[in-house]
N, C-alpha and C positions, 0 to 999 in steps of 0.2 A: 173323279167323282161324277156320278150321273147327274143330270139336271134335276132341279128341285121339282117334286111332283106338284100338280095343280091342286093346291089346298088353299083355303082362305088365309092361313098363316103357316109358316114353316114350323116344323117341330122344334127346331133349335130355338127360335124366338119364343115359342111357348114354354120351353124349359126355362129360359131366362126370366120370363114373366112369372112363372111359379116361384123361382128363387127370389125374385124381387118382392113378391107378396109375403113370402116367409121372412125375408129380411125386414120388411116393414112391420110385420107382426112381432118379430123379435124386438125391434126397437120400442114398440109400444109396451111390450112386456117389461123390458129393462127400465123404461120410464116409470112404469107402475111400481117396480121395486124401489126405485129412487124416491118415490113420493110417499112411501109408507114406512111405518116403524114396526109393522107386524104382517104376518102372512094371513091376510083377510080371506074369507071364503071366495070373494070375487077374484082375488089375485091367484088363489089356488086353482080356481076354475079356468082362468086365463092360461095358466101354466099347463094344465092338463090338456086343454084344447090345442095349444101350440105344439106341445110334444106329440100329441096324436097326429096332427097335420104333418109334422116332419116324418114320423114313422110311416104314415100312409104314402108319402111321397117316395121315400126310399124303398118301400116294399114294391110300389109300382115299377120303379126303375129296375130293381133286382129281378122281378118276375117277368117283365115285359120288355122294357126299353133295352136293357143290357143284352139279353139273349138275342133280340132282333138285330141289334147292332153287331154283335159278335158273329152272327150268321152271315151278315152281308159284308162286314169289314173285319175279317179274321185278324188283320194286323192291329186291331184295337183291343184284342183279348187281354193282354197284360195290363193295359190301362184300365179296362173295365173291371178286371180282378182287383186292382188297387182301389178303385172307387168303391167297389163292394166291400172291401176290407174297411174302408172309412165308414161305411154304413154300419158295420158291426161295432166300431168304436162309438159312433154316435148312439147306437141302440143301448150300449152300456151306460152312457151318460144319461140317456132318457130314463133308464131304470133307476139310476141314482137320484135323479130329480124326483121321480115318483116316490121313492122311499122317503126322501126328505119331506115331501108334501103330505104323505100319509102318516108319518110317525113322528113328526117334529113340528115345532113352531119356530125353529131357528131360521130367521130371515137371512142372517149372514151366510149360513151354510147353503140355503137355497140360492142366494145371490152368487156364491162361489161356483156352484154347479152350473148355473145358467150362464155365467160369464165364460166358463170352460166350453160349454156348448156353443156359445156365440163365436168363440175363437175358432173352433174346429169347423163349424158350419161355414163361416166366411171363406176359410182356406179351401174347404171341400168344394163349395159352390164355384169359386173362381177356377179351380183345377178342372172341374167337370165342364164348365162353360168353355174353357180353352180347348179341352181335349175332345169334346164330342158334339158341339153345336153344329159344326159343318157336316159331320156324318149324319146327324139327325135330320138335317135339311135334305139329304139325299136318300133317306130311308125309304125303301120300296116295300112297304107292308100295308097293302090295302085292307081296309076294315078296322085298323087300329084307331083308338080314340086317345085324346090327351089324357083323359082319366086313367085309361089302362097303362099308358106309358109313364105318367108322372104322378099317379096317385090322387088325381083330382084336386 
């Protein structure tokens, strides 16, 4: 693998930092669900904001990070395809959460959907971190930003 480009922070570390922020936000969301007996407007807004952040993150990876990695590291294509399939699964869960939030007051159903999201996200994040952090650190794509790669 080529040496790490001269950047303030390696792309791989930035990916981990994005994942850590999403993990922290998910923990706050789950805590909020634990502390209430109803889907309050604030909790709905928090859920929508979190789901939007996850969607933007995966869109950035699908549109920018994964194609750049596949071009430079063709041996990662199968792994990247698998990660992208995970993104589609997560997108379906995000749609289910949105449906609950917009058409129901069922806190237990919302909690069940978000618990499912939490489980797949943690598994996905760990796989992604194991599989592509080193490659991201060696990525030779001048002009790319973390927002483009990881959805800001």
